[in-house]
TILUMBA-527955 format. One record per residue: residue number from 1; residue in three letters; x, y, z of N, C-alpha, C, O in turn. Coordinates in Angstrom, 3 decimals, decimal comma. Example, Ala and Ser with C-alpha at 12.3 -4.5 7.8 and 13.67 -1.06 7.14 Angstrom:
! TILUMBA-527955
+------+------+----------+----------+----------+----------+----------+----------+----------+----------+----------+----------+----------+----------+
! resi ! resn !      n_X !      n_Y !      n_Z !     ca_X !     ca_Y !     ca_Z !      c_X !      c_Y !      c_Z !      o_X !      o_Y !      o_Z !
+------+------+----------+----------+----------+----------+----------+----------+----------+----------+----------+----------+----------+----------+
!    1 !  ala !   13,190 !   -5,690 !    7,800 !   12,300 !   -4,500 !    7,800 !   13,200 !   -3,300 !    7,800 !   14,236 !   -3,319 !    8,465 !
!    2 !  ser !   12,850 !   -2,250 !    7,080 !   13,670 !   -1,060 !    7,140 !   12,900 !    0,030 !    7,870 !   13,409 !    1,138 !    8,039 !
+------+------+----------+----------+----------+----------+----------+----------+----------+----------+----------+----------+----------+----------+
END
This chain:
! TILUMBA-527955
+------+------+----------+----------+----------+----------+----------+----------+----------+----------+----------+----------+----------+----------+
! resi ! resn !      n_X !      n_Y !      n_Z !     ca_X !     ca_Y !     ca_Z !      c_X !      c_Y !      c_Z !      o_X !      o_Y !      o_Z !
+------+------+----------+----------+----------+----------+----------+----------+----------+----------+----------+----------+----------+----------+
!    1 !  met ! -134,209 !   58,035 !  -57,664 ! -132,549 !   57,932 !  -57,172 ! -131,798 !   57,499 !  -58,378 ! -132,336 !   56,830 !  -59,261 !
!    2 !  glu ! -130,139 !   58,005 !  -58,431 ! -129,309 !   58,010 !  -59,595 ! -128,114 !   57,749 !  -58,641 ! -127,931 !   58,317 !  -57,564 !
!    3 !  ala ! -127,375 !   56,856 !  -59,174 ! -126,439 !   56,472 !  -58,999 ! -125,458 !   56,439 !  -60,083 ! -126,077 !   56,233 !  -61,127 !
!    4 !  ser ! -124,001 !   56,569 !  -60,335 ! -122,807 !   56,525 !  -61,204 ! -121,948 !   55,878 !  -61,136 ! -121,163 !   56,141 !  -60,225 !
!    5 !  phe ! -121,684 !   54,912 !  -61,880 ! -120,768 !   53,751 !  -62,182 ! -119,677 !   54,230 !  -63,348 ! -119,920 !   54,514 !  -64,520 !
!    6 !  tyr ! -118,140 !   54,227 !  -62,511 ! -117,549 !   54,273 !  -63,010 ! -116,850 !   53,056 !  -63,619 ! -116,322 !   52,482 !  -62,667 !
!    7 !  val ! -116,494 !   52,130 !  -65,176 ! -115,583 !   51,560 !  -65,022 ! -113,965 !   51,702 !  -65,437 ! -113,484 !   52,195 !  -66,457 !
!    8 !  met ! -113,382 !   51,172 !  -64,430 ! -112,028 !   51,707 !  -64,461 ! -111,039 !   50,961 !  -65,932 ! -111,172 !   49,775 !  -66,235 !
!    9 !  ala ! -110,182 !   51,826 !  -66,618 ! -109,728 !   51,176 !  -67,575 ! -109,187 !   49,460 !  -67,216 ! -109,342 !   48,612 !  -68,094 !
!   10 !  asp ! -108,744 !   49,192 !  -66,268 ! -107,796 !   47,781 !  -66,061 ! -108,990 !   47,043 !  -66,160 ! -108,901 !   45,935 !  -66,689 !
!   11 !  ala ! -110,328 !   47,510 !  -65,673 ! -111,139 !   46,283 !  -65,655 ! -111,638 !   46,303 !  -66,672 ! -112,650 !   45,622 !  -66,509 !
!   12 !  leu ! -111,613 !   46,729 !  -67,935 ! -111,928 !   46,664 !  -69,393 ! -111,276 !   45,414 !  -69,962 ! -111,697 !   44,309 !  -70,304 !
!   13 !  arg ! -109,715 !   46,197 !  -69,924 ! -108,619 !   45,371 !  -70,525 ! -108,928 !   44,080 !  -69,575 ! -109,048 !   43,134 !  -70,354 !
!   14 !  arg ! -109,095 !   43,662 !  -68,349 ! -109,384 !   42,173 !  -68,315 ! -110,608 !   41,669 !  -68,416 ! -110,807 !   40,519 !  -68,025 !
!   15 !  leu ! -111,692 !   42,477 !  -68,984 ! -112,913 !   42,165 !  -69,916 ! -112,493 !   41,563 !  -70,998 ! -112,888 !   40,458 !  -71,370 !
!   16 !  gln ! -111,371 !   42,506 !  -71,763 ! -111,210 !   41,843 !  -73,169 ! -109,361 !   42,037 !  -73,444 ! -108,545 !   42,673 !  -74,112 !
!   17 !  pro ! -109,435 !   41,344 !  -72,751 ! -107,471 !   41,504 !  -72,997 ! -106,726 !   41,432 !  -74,310 ! -106,827 !   40,566 !  -75,179 !
!   18 !  gly ! -105,868 !   42,637 !  -74,286 ! -105,085 !   42,825 !  -75,584 ! -106,044 !   44,572 !  -75,887 ! -105,382 !   45,133 !  -76,760 !
!   19 !  thr ! -106,983 !   45,290 !  -75,575 ! -107,562 !   46,184 !  -75,406 ! -106,727 !   47,166 !  -75,620 ! -105,971 !   47,235 !  -74,651 !
!   20 !  pro ! -106,454 !   48,066 !  -76,511 ! -105,999 !   49,251 !  -77,019 ! -105,631 !   50,236 !  -75,436 ! -105,995 !   49,626 !  -74,431 !
!   21 !  ile ! -105,332 !   50,870 !  -75,310 ! -105,585 !   51,907 !  -74,491 ! -105,620 !   53,249 !  -74,531 ! -105,040 !   54,104 !  -73,861 !
!   22 !  asp ! -106,717 !   53,328 !  -75,799 ! -107,153 !   54,709 !  -76,262 ! -108,653 !   54,190 !  -75,870 ! -109,106 !   53,166 !  -75,358 !
!   23 !  glu ! -109,311 !   55,682 !  -76,480 ! -111,021 !   55,524 !  -76,221 ! -111,548 !   54,953 !  -77,432 ! -112,699 !   54,824 !  -77,847 !
!   24 !  ala ! -110,837 !   54,757 !  -77,723 ! -112,023 !   53,848 !  -79,361 ! -111,830 !   52,320 !  -78,648 ! -112,802 !   51,625 !  -78,354 !
!   25 !  gly ! -110,458 !   51,915 !  -78,420 ! -110,226 !   50,802 !  -77,470 ! -111,143 !   50,413 !  -76,505 ! -111,954 !   49,513 !  -76,727 !
!   26 !  leu ! -111,087 !   50,987 !  -75,497 ! -112,034 !   51,363 !  -74,281 ! -113,073 !   51,035 !  -74,511 ! -113,185 !   49,815 !  -74,395 !
!   27 !  leu ! -114,577 !   51,871 !  -75,000 ! -115,132 !   52,015 !  -75,604 ! -115,877 !   51,022 !  -76,479 ! -117,095 !   50,901 !  -76,612 !
!   28 !  asn ! -114,699 !   50,203 !  -77,159 ! -115,144 !   49,120 !  -77,912 ! -115,400 !   47,915 !  -76,941 ! -116,253 !   47,033 !  -77,042 !
!   29 !  ala ! -114,204 !   48,148 !  -75,734 ! -114,831 !   46,861 !  -74,861 ! -115,886 !   47,246 !  -74,074 ! -116,543 !   46,367 !  -73,515 !
!   30 !  phe ! -116,155 !   48,354 !  -73,936 ! -117,321 !   48,398 !  -73,005 ! -118,700 !   47,910 !  -73,677 ! -119,459 !   47,186 !  -73,033 !
!   31 !  asp ! -119,071 !   48,409 !  -75,265 ! -119,978 !   47,753 !  -75,946 ! -119,886 !   46,133 !  -75,538 ! -120,692 !   45,633 !  -74,754 !
!   32 !  leu ! -118,840 !   45,401 !  -76,144 ! -118,603 !   43,911 !  -75,908 ! -118,951 !   43,384 !  -74,774 ! -119,523 !   42,298 !  -74,871 !
!   33 !  asn ! -118,800 !   43,776 !  -73,786 ! -119,254 !   43,481 !  -72,493 ! -120,214 !   44,248 !  -71,833 ! -120,304 !   44,056 !  -70,620 !
!   34 !  arg ! -120,970 !   45,092 !  -72,358 ! -122,196 !   45,556 !  -71,566 ! -122,637 !   45,132 !  -71,080 ! -122,624 !   45,590 !  -69,937 !
!   35 !  asp ! -123,542 !   43,800 !  -71,276 ! -124,208 !   42,874 !  -70,425 ! -123,432 !   42,627 !  -69,013 ! -123,976 !   42,737 !  -67,915 !
!   36 !  leu ! -122,219 !   42,313 !  -69,203 ! -121,649 !   41,332 !  -68,140 ! -121,441 !   43,108 !  -67,000 ! -121,524 !   43,290 !  -65,786 !
!   37 !  ile ! -121,230 !   43,828 !  -67,876 ! -120,556 !   45,201 !  -67,124 ! -122,236 !   45,515 !  -66,142 ! -122,071 !   45,710 !  -64,938 !
!   38 !  cys ! -123,352 !   45,542 !  -66,533 ! -124,619 !   45,798 !  -66,261 ! -124,563 !   45,174 !  -64,873 ! -124,495 !   45,834 !  -63,836 !
!   39 !  ser ! -124,605 !   43,589 !  -64,955 ! -124,899 !   42,575 !  -64,613 ! -124,072 !   42,735 !  -62,810 ! -124,558 !   42,566 !  -61,691 !
!   40 !  thr ! -122,834 !   43,082 !  -63,213 ! -122,045 !   43,441 !  -62,101 ! -122,498 !   44,640 !  -61,362 ! -122,810 !   44,702 !  -60,173 !
!   41 !  ala ! -122,486 !   45,626 !  -62,289 ! -122,985 !   46,800 !  -61,329 ! -124,491 !   46,365 !  -60,509 ! -124,918 !   46,814 !  -59,445 !
!   42 !  ala ! -124,876 !   45,714 !  -61,082 ! -126,438 !   45,426 !  -59,945 ! -126,181 !   45,046 !  -58,552 ! -126,873 !   45,366 !  -57,586 !
!   43 !  lys ! -124,791 !   44,111 !  -58,543 ! -124,019 !   43,282 !  -57,935 ! -123,309 !   44,720 !  -56,885 ! -123,799 !   44,875 !  -55,766 !
!   44 !  val ! -122,763 !   45,182 !  -57,111 ! -121,851 !   46,273 !  -56,427 ! -123,107 !   46,738 !  -55,582 ! -123,408 !   46,558 !  -54,402 !
!   45 !  phe ! -123,703 !   47,377 !  -56,584 ! -124,751 !   48,179 !  -56,228 ! -125,730 !   47,947 !  -55,040 ! -126,116 !   48,817 !  -54,260 !
!   46 !  ala ! -126,123 !   46,402 !  -55,032 ! -126,365 !   45,915 !  -53,629 ! -125,552 !   45,636 !  -52,535 ! -125,973 !   45,123 !  -51,499 !
!   47 !  arg ! -124,673 !   45,884 !  -52,690 ! -123,850 !   45,937 !  -51,546 ! -123,824 !   46,955 !  -50,600 ! -123,445 !   46,772 !  -49,443 !
!   48 !  gly ! -124,232 !   48,082 !  -51,066 ! -124,523 !   49,058 !  -50,077 ! -124,409 !   50,759 !  -51,188 ! -123,628 !   51,062 !  -52,090 !
!   49 !  asn ! -125,663 !   51,577 !  -50,513 ! -125,927 !   52,381 !  -51,148 ! -125,006 !   53,730 !  -50,798 ! -124,932 !   54,308 !  -49,714 !
!   50 !  arg ! -124,357 !   54,037 !  -51,990 ! -123,480 !   55,459 !  -52,484 ! -123,799 !   56,484 !  -53,395 ! -124,845 !   56,494 !  -54,044 !
!   51 !  gly ! -123,207 !   57,066 !  -53,438 ! -123,862 !   58,139 !  -54,737 ! -123,329 !   57,442 !  -55,911 ! -124,080 !   57,267 !  -56,870 !
!   52 !  ser ! -121,747 !   56,897 !  -55,957 ! -120,872 !   56,833 !  -56,854 ! -120,077 !   55,510 !  -56,769 ! -119,482 !   55,342 !  -55,705 !
!   53 !  tyr ! -119,964 !   54,559 !  -57,689 ! -119,429 !   53,454 !  -57,654 ! -118,468 !   53,041 !  -58,784 ! -118,793 !   52,896 !  -59,963 !
!   54 !  asp ! -117,069 !   52,846 !  -58,192 ! -115,901 !   52,271 !  -59,041 ! -115,824 !   50,814 !  -59,571 ! -115,757 !   49,940 !  -58,708 !
!   55 !  leu ! -115,825 !   50,441 !  -60,851 ! -115,731 !   48,764 !  -61,408 ! -114,624 !   48,782 !  -61,465 ! -114,113 !   49,620 !  -62,209 !
!   56 !  val ! -113,725 !   47,819 !  -60,664 ! -112,665 !   47,317 !  -61,012 ! -112,072 !   45,911 !  -61,629 ! -112,759 !   45,130 !  -62,287 !
!   57 !  ser ! -111,462 !   45,827 !  -61,488 ! -111,339 !   44,489 !  -62,053 ! -111,489 !   43,605 !  -61,477 ! -111,682 !   42,571 !  -62,116 !
!   58 !  ser ! -111,480 !   43,532 !  -59,844 ! -111,165 !   42,523 !  -58,732 ! -112,841 !   42,388 !  -58,982 ! -113,224 !   41,365 !  -58,415 !
!   59 !  asp ! -114,140 !   43,211 !  -59,759 ! -115,233 !   43,050 !  -59,375 ! -115,714 !   42,146 !  -60,809 ! -116,910 !   41,968 !  -61,043 !
!   60 !  phe ! -114,781 !   41,685 !  -61,592 ! -115,139 !   41,212 !  -62,857 ! -114,486 !   39,816 !  -62,693 ! -114,546 !   38,995 !  -63,609 !
+------+------+----------+----------+----------+----------+----------+----------+----------+----------+----------+----------+----------+----------+
END
């Protein structure tokens, strides 16, 4: 089974305040918070089975 997760820019900026809104800044914020993003994705996945999930700032 496969599921897609999309981490919204506002969520990354909540995790890493002051993150520039450009590709490099958002990728860096993702990399710095990978463990938290993965654990949050697991919790969101457990709420219901869908094909894709958007991780928004309120998930963190």
